[in-house]
C-alpha positions as CSV (number, residue, x, y, z in Angstrom):
1,X,201.7,128.9,107.4
2,X,200.0,128.5,110.6
3,X,197.1,130.7,109.9
4,X,196.5,128.7,106.6
5,X,196.6,125.4,108.6
6,X,194.0,126.6,111.1
7,X,191.6,127.8,108.3
8,X,191.8,124.4,106.6
9,X,191.3,122.7,109.8
10,X,188.2,124.8,110.6
11,X,186.8,124.2,107.0
12,X,187.0,120.6,107.3
13,X,185.4,120.7,110.6
14,X,182.4,122.6,109.4
15,X,182.1,120.2,106.2
16,X,181.9,117.2,108.7
17,X,179.2,118.8,110.7
18,X,177.3,119.7,107.5
19,X,177.5,116.1,106.3
20,X,176.2,115.1,109.7
21,X,173.4,117.4,109.6
22,X,172.7,116.3,106.1
23,X,172.6,112.8,106.9
24,X,170.3,113.4,110.0
25,X,168.0,115.4,107.8
26,X,167.9,112.6,105.1
27,X,167.0,110.1,108.0
28,X,164.4,112.3,109.4
29,X,162.9,112.6,105.9
30,X,163.1,108.8,105.3
31,X,161.5,108.2,108.7
32,X,158.5,110.5,107.8
33,X,158.2,109.0,104.5
34,X,157.8,105.5,106.0
35,X,155.3,106.8,108.6
36,X,153.3,108.2,105.5
37,X,153.6,105.0,103.8
38,X,152.4,103.0,106.6
39,X,149.4,105.4,107.3
40,X,148.3,105.2,103.6
41,X,148.4,101.4,103.4
42,X,144.8,100.1,103.8
43,X,144.2,97.7,106.6
44,X,143.7,93.9,105.6
45,X,140.4,93.2,104.2
46,X,138.2,91.1,106.5
47,X,137.1,87.8,105.1
48,X,135.2,84.6,106.2
49,X,136.5,81.2,104.7
50,X,135.5,77.6,104.7
51,X,137.3,74.5,103.7
52,X,136.8,72.6,100.4
53,X,135.4,69.0,101.0
54,X,134.9,65.8,99.3
55,X,131.4,64.6,98.3
56,X,129.9,62.0,96.5
57,X,127.8,63.8,93.7
58,X,126.9,63.3,90.1
59,X,128.0,65.8,87.3
60,X,125.2,68.1,86.2
61,X,124.3,70.3,83.0
62,X,121.9,73.2,82.6
63,X,119.0,72.5,80.4
64,X,116.8,75.2,79.2
65,X,113.1,75.3,80.0
66,X,110.1,77.5,81.0
67,X,108.1,78.3,84.2
68,X,104.8,76.7,84.2
69,X,101.7,76.4,86.5
70,X,101.0,72.8,86.8
71,X,97.4,73.4,87.9
72,X,95.4,75.9,86.4
73,X,91.4,76.1,86.1
74,X,88.8,78.0,84.3
75,X,86.6,79.5,87.0
76,X,82.9,79.1,86.2
77,X,79.7,79.8,87.9
78,X,76.8,77.5,88.7
79,X,74.4,80.3,88.1
80,X,73.7,82.2,84.7
81,X,73.1,85.8,84.6
82,X,74.3,89.2,83.8
83,X,77.9,90.0,85.4
84,X,77.6,92.9,87.5
85,X,81.3,93.2,88.5
86,X,84.7,91.5,88.2
87,X,87.0,92.5,91.0
88,X,90.4,91.4,89.7
89,X,92.5,91.9,86.5
90,X,95.0,89.6,84.7
91,X,98.3,89.2,86.6
92,X,96.5,89.9,90.2
93,X,97.0,87.3,93.1
94,X,93.9,86.1,94.7
95,X,93.4,84.2,97.9
96,X,91.3,81.3,98.7
97,X,87.7,82.6,99.2
98,X,88.2,85.9,97.5
99,X,85.3,87.1,95.5
100,X,86.3,87.2,91.9
101,X,83.0,88.2,90.2
102,X,79.5,88.7,91.1
103,X,76.2,88.3,88.9
104,X,73.1,90.4,89.2
105,X,70.6,89.3,91.8
106,X,67.9,92.0,91.5
107,X,65.3,89.5,90.6
108,X,66.3,86.9,93.4
109,X,66.1,89.6,95.9
110,X,62.6,90.7,94.5
111,X,61.5,87.1,94.7
112,X,62.5,87.0,98.2
113,X,60.3,89.9,99.1
114,X,57.3,88.3,97.3
115,X,57.8,85.0,99.3
116,X,58.2,86.8,102.6
117,X,55.0,88.8,101.9
118,X,53.1,85.3,101.3
119,X,54.7,84.2,104.6
120,X,53.4,87.1,106.4
121,X,49.9,86.5,104.9
122,X,50.0,82.9,106.1
123,X,51.1,83.9,109.5
124,X,48.0,86.2,109.7
125,X,45.7,83.4,108.5
126,X,47.2,81.3,111.1
127,X,46.2,83.4,113.7
128,X,42.7,83.5,112.5
129,X,42.5,79.7,112.3
130,X,43.8,79.3,115.9
131,X,41.2,81.7,117.1
132,X,38.3,79.8,115.2
133,X,39.9,76.5,116.8
134,X,39.5,78.1,120.2
135,X,35.9,78.9,119.7
136,X,35.0,75.5,118.2
137,X,36.5,73.7,121.2
138,X,33.9,75.7,123.4
139,X,31.1,74.6,121.1
140,X,32.2,71.0,120.8
141,X,30.2,69.6,123.5
142,X,26.7,71.0,122.3
143,X,26.9,70.6,118.5
144,X,27.8,67.9,116.3
145,X,28.5,70.5,113.6
146,X,31.1,72.1,115.8
147,X,33.1,68.7,116.0
148,X,33.1,68.8,111.9
149,X,34.1,72.6,111.8
150,X,36.8,71.9,114.4
151,X,38.3,69.0,112.1
152,X,38.2,71.4,109.2
153,X,39.8,74.1,110.9
154,X,42.7,71.8,112.1
155,X,43.3,70.5,108.5
156,X,43.4,74.2,107.5
157,X,45.9,75.0,110.2
158,X,48.2,72.0,109.1
159,X,48.1,73.1,105.4
160,X,48.8,76.7,106.5
161,X,51.8,75.6,108.4
162,X,53.1,73.4,105.5
163,X,52.7,76.4,103.0
164,X,54.7,78.5,105.4
165,X,57.4,76.0,105.7
166,X,57.4,75.5,101.7
167,X,57.9,79.3,101.2
168,X,60.6,79.3,104.0
169,X,62.5,76.6,101.9
170,X,61.9,78.8,98.7
171,X,63.4,81.8,100.4
172,X,66.5,79.6,101.6
173,X,66.8,78.3,98.1
174,X,66.9,81.9,96.8
175,X,69.4,83.0,99.3
176,X,71.7,80.0,98.3
177,X,71.3,81.2,94.6
178,X,72.2,84.8,95.7
179,X,75.5,83.3,97.5
180,X,76.3,81.3,94.4
181,X,76.2,84.6,92.4
182,X,79.3,85.4,93.9
183,X,82.1,83.5,92.1
184,X,85.0,82.7,94.5
185,X,88.5,81.5,94.3
186,X,88.8,77.8,95.3
187,X,92.6,78.1,96.0
188,X,95.4,80.7,96.3
189,X,96.2,81.7,92.7
190,X,97.3,84.0,90.0
191,X,94.8,85.3,87.2
192,X,96.2,84.5,83.9
193,X,93.3,85.5,81.7
194,X,90.0,87.2,82.0
195,X,87.3,86.0,79.5
196,X,84.4,88.1,80.5
197,X,83.5,91.8,81.3
198,X,80.8,93.3,83.5
199,X,77.6,93.6,81.5
200,X,78.0,90.5,79.5
201,X,75.9,87.3,79.9
202,X,77.4,84.4,81.6
203,X,75.8,81.1,80.6
204,X,76.3,77.7,82.0
205,X,80.1,76.5,82.0
206,X,81.1,80.0,80.6
207,X,84.7,80.6,82.0
208,X,85.0,84.0,83.8
209,X,88.8,83.9,84.4
210,X,91.8,81.3,84.1
211,X,93.3,80.7,87.5
212,X,96.7,79.3,88.0
213,X,97.5,77.7,91.3
214,X,100.4,79.4,93.0
215,X,101.3,76.2,95.2
216,X,101.9,74.2,92.2
217,X,104.5,76.3,90.3
218,X,106.9,74.1,88.2
219,X,110.1,74.6,86.1
220,X,109.4,72.5,83.0
221,X,112.3,71.2,80.9
222,X,112.8,68.4,78.3
223,X,115.6,66.1,79.3
224,X,117.4,63.8,77.1
225,X,116.4,60.2,77.5
226,X,120.0,59.2,78.3
227,X,119.9,61.1,81.7
228,X,116.7,59.8,83.0
229,X,118.5,57.1,84.9
230,X,120.4,59.5,86.8
231,X,117.3,61.5,87.9
232,X,116.3,61.1,91.5
233,X,112.6,62.0,92.4
234,X,112.3,64.4,95.4
235,X,116.0,65.4,95.2
236,X,116.8,69.2,95.1
237,X,118.4,71.1,92.3
238,X,119.2,74.6,91.0
239,X,117.1,76.6,88.9
240,X,118.2,79.8,87.2
241,X,115.8,82.4,86.1
242,X,118.1,84.5,83.7
243,X,115.6,87.4,83.1
244,X,115.2,88.1,87.1
245,X,119.0,87.2,87.5
246,X,117.6,84.8,90.1
247,X,118.8,81.4,91.2
248,X,116.2,79.2,93.3
249,X,116.1,75.8,94.8
250,X,113.7,73.4,93.1
251,X,112.4,70.0,94.1
252,X,112.4,67.3,91.2
253,X,108.7,66.5,91.3
254,X,108.1,64.0,88.2
255,X,108.7,63.1,84.7
256,X,106.0,62.6,82.2
257,X,106.2,59.0,80.9
258,X,106.1,60.1,77.2
259,X,109.2,60.9,75.2
260,X,109.1,63.0,72.3
261,X,109.3,60.9,69.0
262,X,111.5,63.3,67.2
263,X,114.0,64.6,70.0
264,X,113.7,61.6,72.3
265,X,113.6,63.9,75.2
266,X,111.3,63.5,78.1
267,X,109.3,66.3,80.1
268,X,110.6,66.9,83.7
269,X,108.8,68.9,86.3
270,X,110.8,70.7,89.1
271,X,108.7,72.3,91.7
272,X,109.7,75.8,92.7
273,X,108.2,78.3,95.2
274,X,106.3,81.1,93.4
275,X,107.6,84.5,93.4
276,X,105.7,87.8,92.4
277,X,107.9,88.4,89.6
278,X,107.3,84.9,88.0
279,X,105.7,84.9,84.5
280,X,104.2,81.9,82.8
281,X,106.5,80.5,79.9
282,X,109.5,82.8,81.4
283,X,113.0,81.0,80.4
284,X,114.7,79.0,83.2
285,X,117.7,76.8,83.3
286,X,117.6,73.8,85.5
287,X,120.6,71.7,86.7
288,X,120.2,68.1,85.7
289,X,122.4,65.1,86.7
290,X,124.3,63.6,83.6
291,X,126.4,61.0,85.4
292,X,126.3,58.6,88.5
293,X,127.5,59.8,91.7
294,X,131.4,60.0,92.2
295,X,133.7,62.0,94.6
296,X,134.1,65.5,93.7
297,X,135.4,68.6,95.5
298,X,132.4,70.9,96.9
299,X,132.1,74.3,98.4
300,X,129.6,76.8,99.0
301,X,128.3,78.7,95.9
302,X,128.9,82.0,97.7
303,X,132.8,81.5,97.1
304,X,132.2,81.8,93.2
305,X,132.9,84.9,91.5
306,X,132.5,85.8,87.9
307,X,134.5,88.0,85.6
308,X,134.2,88.4,82.0
309,X,132.2,85.1,81.8
310,X,134.6,83.0,83.7
311,X,134.4,81.7,87.2
312,X,137.1,82.1,90.0
313,X,137.4,81.6,93.8
314,X,139.7,83.3,96.2
315,X,141.8,81.1,98.6
316,X,144.1,82.1,101.1
317,X,148.1,82.3,100.8
318,X,150.1,82.5,103.9
319,X,153.3,84.4,103.7
320,X,156.6,83.6,105.6
321,X,156.0,86.3,107.9
322,X,152.5,85.1,108.9
323,X,150.6,87.5,106.9
324,X,147.9,86.5,104.5
325,X,146.8,87.5,101.1
326,X,143.9,86.8,98.8
327,X,145.0,84.3,95.8
328,X,142.6,84.1,92.8
329,X,142.1,80.6,91.3
330,X,140.1,79.8,88.1
331,X,137.5,77.0,88.5
332,X,135.6,74.9,86.3
333,X,132.2,73.9,87.9
334,X,131.1,70.4,87.0
335,X,127.9,70.5,89.1
336,X,125.6,72.8,91.0
337,X,123.5,71.6,93.8
338,X,121.4,74.4,95.4
339,X,123.8,76.4,97.6
340,X,126.6,74.1,96.8
341,X,128.9,73.8,93.6
342,X,131.3,71.1,92.6
343,X,134.7,71.1,90.9
344,X,137.3,68.5,89.5
345,X,140.6,68.2,91.6
346,X,143.2,70.4,90.1
347,X,144.4,73.6,91.5
348,X,142.3,73.3,94.5
349,X,142.4,70.4,96.9
350,X,140.3,68.9,99.9
351,X,140.5,71.0,103.2
352,X,142.1,74.1,101.2
353,X,140.3,77.2,102.4
354,X,138.2,79.4,100.2
355,X,136.8,82.8,100.9
356,X,132.9,82.8,101.0
357,X,132.4,86.4,102.5
358,X,134.2,89.6,101.6
359,X,135.2,88.1,98.2
360,X,133.2,90.5,96.1
361,X,135.5,93.6,96.6
362,X,138.8,91.6,96.7
363,X,141.8,92.2,94.3
364,X,144.4,89.4,93.6
365,X,147.2,89.4,96.2
366,X,145.2,91.8,98.6
367,X,146.2,91.6,102.2
368,X,143.3,89.8,104.1
369,X,142.4,89.0,107.9
370,X,140.5,85.7,108.1
371,X,137.7,86.0,110.6
372,X,136.3,83.1,112.6
């Protein structure tokens, strides 16, 4: 009986030790699992925020239009002749003073050679006349005939000098014609069309190329007449070029004071900076004011992200423990003003932060760390 009791006691003691060991093992495994879980959790994403603000702005709408070069010229020459070379092609950019084309000047150069030969002959004749005048001056005191001969020689010398001056003026004229045979760009521009080719005859007023002025690039749109009263000249606006996936800032330049009889729309010109990829008649969308100014919420355009045709922003959610998460909020943009967009008050309010940097890689509810 005693032996049985002792065995039972030992068995219970071993079971208790095993349970303690098992609990210790489970605790150790749990600790290791927690360490691994913490190690695999990515750090909070670093983001930059700005606060939403109230501003007085007008509602806007996007109106389709085209890229237009407001100033274009057909480049001609003062001279006529055979075109010897054209140095640019359609689509090339040229700078003011660049030689676009040149005419054949062989005959002009030959005329200069002839004139210079005549000038050399007159120079030789001048030398002879001057020597005759010198001899006549020595005989002047002894002979009346020498006085008459001297007068004739002096008249001959004046005629000689006048002829030389006339020939020099002709040479200068020929040089001017040679210079004018080089057709130069009068402004920085883009060649839209080439009308002539080397070897063709260029007549008076015949265009060689059509050149568009780069500093006068416009977005041209037709605005419904009911919006004209809201448009402010010299104000900036947003211009989208869908084909290039590009948005640029434009300046409202002018309205054409003629409305279309059928559509009752008015042409509006918005000045934009030329970029190499711009093409005449390329489609654009211009943001145009459609209301009077009123208070709206605004924030930088960089805060807006697009997904499946809809627009969202990320704001900051602060948890009870002080940690922060990215909270996604849908927005309806009522106006675009260059680098700024406007929305109606609703899910977002003034002074609420929105993420403007680092938002392109965020996921909803992702931990974040706001950087100053």
